[in-house]
C-alpha positions as CSV (number, residue, x, y, z in Angstrom):
1,M,16.5,7.0,16.5
2,E,16.0,3.4,17.5
3,S,17.3,0.5,15.4
4,Y,14.9,-1.4,13.1
5,L,17.6,-4.0,12.2
6,I,16.6,-7.7,12.7
7,K,19.5,-8.2,15.2
8,D,18.1,-5.4,17.4
9,T,14.4,-6.4,17.4
10,T,12.1,-9.3,18.3
11,K,9.6,-10.7,15.9
12,E,6.8,-9.0,17.8
13,E,8.6,-5.6,17.5
14,R,9.1,-6.1,13.8
15,K,5.5,-6.9,13.2
16,Q,4.5,-3.8,15.1
17,I,7.0,-1.7,13.1
18,V,5.4,-2.9,9.8
19,E,1.9,-2.4,11.1
20,E,2.6,1.1,12.2
21,A,4.4,1.9,8.9
22,L,1.6,0.6,6.7
23,G,-1.3,1.7,8.8
24,N,-4.3,-0.6,9.3
25,I,-3.2,-3.7,7.4
26,S,-6.1,-5.7,8.6
27,A,-8.7,-3.5,6.8
28,N,-7.6,-4.4,3.2
29,C,-10.3,-2.1,1.9
30,D,-8.7,-1.4,-1.5
31,G,-7.0,-4.8,-2.0
32,C,-3.5,-3.3,-1.9
33,M,-2.7,-3.5,1.8
34,A,-2.6,-7.3,1.8
35,G,0.1,-7.3,-0.8
36,L,2.2,-4.8,1.1
37,A,1.8,-6.7,4.3
38,E,3.0,-9.9,2.5
39,M,5.9,-8.1,1.0
40,Y,7.4,-7.4,4.5
41,E,6.7,-10.9,5.9
42,E,10.4,-11.8,5.4
43,Y,11.4,-8.9,7.6
44,I,8.9,-9.9,10.3
45,E,10.3,-13.5,10.2
46,G,13.9,-12.2,10.4
47,R,15.1,-13.3,7.0
48,K,15.6,-10.0,5.2
49,E,16.1,-6.4,6.4
50,I,13.6,-3.7,5.4
51,R,16.3,-2.1,3.2
52,E,16.8,-5.3,1.2
53,I,13.1,-5.7,0.6
54,N,12.7,-2.1,-0.5
55,M,15.7,-2.3,-2.8
56,E,14.4,-5.5,-4.5
57,Y,11.0,-3.9,-5.0
58,N,12.4,-0.7,-6.5
59,A,14.9,-2.6,-8.7
60,R,12.0,-4.1,-10.6
61,Y,11.0,-0.6,-11.7
62,L,14.5,0.1,-12.9
63,R,14.6,-3.2,-14.9
64,G,11.0,-2.9,-16.1
65,D,9.9,-6.2,-14.5
66,M,6.5,-4.9,-13.4
67,E,4.6,-7.0,-16.0
68,K,5.6,-10.3,-14.4
69,K,3.0,-12.3,-12.4
70,E,4.7,-11.8,-9.1
71,R,4.2,-8.0,-9.2
72,R,2.8,-6.4,-6.1
73,S,1.3,-3.2,-7.4
74,C,-2.4,-2.2,-7.2
75,V,-4.6,-3.5,-10.0
76,M,-6.6,-0.3,-10.0
């Protein structure tokens, strides 16, 4: 398995990793994909690892913070 860590990838590779993982992020047909793409922008820019982003997102479910304005779940 190849490494997805920031130290082992370029910005272009990280962008491709996110695009492949999320599918067609440019379509935004249901309004949710744009939020997901934004969520991983810090990884693409090299500021946070994927694991950190996922842990922060999941922690809001455990704390019950999903009613806050910054939530990134679907409105449907």
